[in-house]
MIGU-955500 format. One line per 5 residues: number of its first residue (from 1); their letters; for each residue x, y, z of C-alpha. Coordinates in Angstrom, 3 decimals. Example, Ala and Ser with C-alpha at 12.3 -4.5 7.8 and 13.67 -1.06 7.14 Angstrom:
<sites>
1	as	12.300,-4.500,7.800  13.670,-1.060,7.140
</sites>
This chain:
<sites>
1	mtfva	186.669,102.492,-51.824  183.926,105.747,-50.936  181.175,105.083,-49.486  179.310,108.356,-49.880  176.476,108.869,-46.659
6	gtsea	172.989,109.398,-47.336  173.436,108.075,-51.277  175.498,104.838,-51.165  173.979,101.775,-50.709  174.717,99.142,-47.586
11	kewfa	176.175,97.035,-50.379  178.212,99.033,-51.747  180.100,98.693,-47.881  182.754,95.430,-48.513  182.582,94.367,-44.395
16	mqpae	185.956,92.424,-45.058  188.728,94.748,-45.365  191.957,92.844,-45.624  195.454,94.261,-44.058  198.103,95.800,-46.155
21	leigt	201.973,94.298,-45.114  203.734,96.503,-43.431  207.361,95.981,-43.563  210.181,98.038,-42.956  209.907,101.519,-42.670
26	araad	207.129,102.746,-41.747  204.396,103.829,-44.351  203.212,107.766,-44.847  200.167,108.714,-42.426  198.599,109.842,-45.351
31	kqtan	199.341,107.928,-48.000  196.120,105.712,-48.712  196.842,101.546,-50.505  195.072,99.710,-52.482  192.489,98.149,-49.707
36	trsit	191.948,101.978,-48.009  188.096,102.583,-46.884  186.756,105.946,-47.128  183.496,107.688,-45.934  182.592,110.529,-46.963
41	frlse	179.659,112.775,-45.202  178.051,116.675,-44.848  177.729,118.620,-41.333  175.340,120.987,-42.642  176.191,122.881,-39.439
46	hpase	179.452,124.416,-37.787  180.540,121.317,-36.154  180.401,120.803,-32.306  182.778,121.236,-30.476  183.391,117.236,-29.585
51	yrlhv	182.421,113.879,-31.717  182.638,110.545,-30.453  184.305,107.788,-32.866  183.460,103.759,-32.398  184.292,101.718,-34.761
56	avlie	183.308,97.595,-33.944  185.423,94.832,-35.681  185.198,91.137,-36.341  188.559,89.189,-36.089  188.394,86.719,-38.918
61	tpslp	191.848,85.975,-39.709  194.693,84.507,-37.742  196.751,87.456,-37.985  195.925,90.425,-36.161  196.250,93.863,-37.978
66	tlqis	196.600,97.764,-36.834  193.463,99.964,-37.228  194.668,103.129,-39.099  191.619,106.162,-38.792  192.265,109.538,-40.982
71	vngkv	189.522,112.393,-40.204  190.436,114.594,-42.760  194.058,114.611,-42.640  194.406,114.131,-39.285  195.760,110.270,-38.388
76	grfyl	195.685,107.940,-35.355  196.891,103.938,-35.322  194.811,101.726,-32.803  196.284,98.614,-31.776  192.630,96.479,-31.563
81	dpkld	191.995,94.289,-28.203  190.172,91.753,-29.179  187.694,89.849,-26.885  187.302,85.863,-27.307  183.725,85.207,-28.864
86	feagd	182.487,82.148,-26.355  179.588,81.843,-28.962  181.313,79.790,-31.555  180.225,76.369,-31.570  183.448,74.666,-32.156
91	evaaf	184.848,73.497,-28.533  188.372,72.660,-30.086  188.755,76.795,-31.747  186.781,78.246,-29.177  190.161,79.696,-27.574
96	daiys	191.337,80.763,-31.428  191.943,84.596,-31.764  189.506,84.688,-35.161  186.867,83.946,-33.220  186.672,87.473,-31.416
101	hadvv	185.900,91.581,-31.517  187.147,94.502,-30.840  185.605,98.334,-30.771  188.106,101.272,-31.162  186.547,103.645,-29.521
106	atlpg	188.233,107.614,-30.056  186.778,111.181,-28.470  187.530,113.588,-31.840  187.962,117.715,-31.115  185.172,119.651,-33.478
111	sylhe	187.566,121.000,-34.821  188.848,118.106,-36.898  185.672,118.314,-38.680  184.031,121.740,-41.004  180.534,121.989,-42.055
116	gtntl	180.224,120.933,-45.580  182.391,117.839,-47.126  184.385,115.680,-44.519  186.558,112.339,-45.380  187.411,108.961,-43.145
121	tldaf	189.340,106.676,-43.954  190.392,103.319,-42.962  193.231,101.258,-43.256  194.346,97.798,-42.130  197.737,97.400,-41.760
126	eavpn	199.879,94.134,-40.894  203.478,92.557,-39.818  202.786,88.886,-41.663  200.436,87.827,-44.499  197.136,86.939,-44.427
131	agitc	195.491,89.971,-42.077  192.668,91.700,-42.489  189.058,93.114,-40.383  185.445,92.445,-40.847  183.895,96.261,-40.583
136	daiel	180.297,95.241,-38.620  180.172,98.761,-37.552  180.814,102.111,-37.409  179.554,105.540,-36.365  180.023,109.263,-35.312
141	rqvqs	178.036,110.857,-32.564  178.104,113.787,-31.562  178.458,114.516,-28.012  176.447,117.217,-26.041  176.078,117.549,-22.645
146	qgtrr	172.935,115.675,-22.492  174.033,112.432,-23.816  174.825,111.634,-27.590  173.605,112.861,-31.147  173.556,110.023,-33.639
151	ysgrs	175.166,111.604,-36.750  175.980,108.919,-38.644  176.337,104.722,-38.896  175.564,101.734,-39.766  174.523,98.341,-38.615
156	sqpss	173.455,97.782,-34.743  175.563,98.609,-31.444  178.166,96.102,-30.455  177.674,93.969,-27.342  180.366,95.266,-25.632
161	trntr	182.635,98.410,-25.659  186.289,99.520,-25.244  186.988,102.947,-24.569  190.429,103.392,-26.286  191.806,106.996,-26.085
166	ealrn	194.474,107.863,-29.091  194.701,111.069,-30.434  195.292,111.659,-34.229  197.702,113.862,-35.150  197.833,115.708,-37.412
</sites>
């Protein structure tokens, strides 16, 4: 599924992304799966020196997947650190991982992007069946000396952010 920023409508983005079962040997970093979600966007100017990527997810399955993010072929794997949502209303299951949310925040060097069309992909992987993620918001901001400038994104800011830094690699 590919979402084109500035062209696609929000209803074209399926929030729930089933995780791909990963058993045995590691999957090639650049291999896309049937559940890969892609976002293409354009930069009309030379990239800034640094960008901040924020992916907010809701955990709605009992198994917790890992999130693989690729920006123009630079790939990184992120392990979610869910925070329980105590507003669930069901006291019996209030401490169940399926009532939680997680944030992945990564700083990307501007060299990962280029003027023109860029592609960001999201894949969820699991070691046991029936995992997945629900994207609440995806945002890419240009980091400037006086704060950040919103470049692309959807939905609202999540209530909390956990800084998870992992360099995406070639």
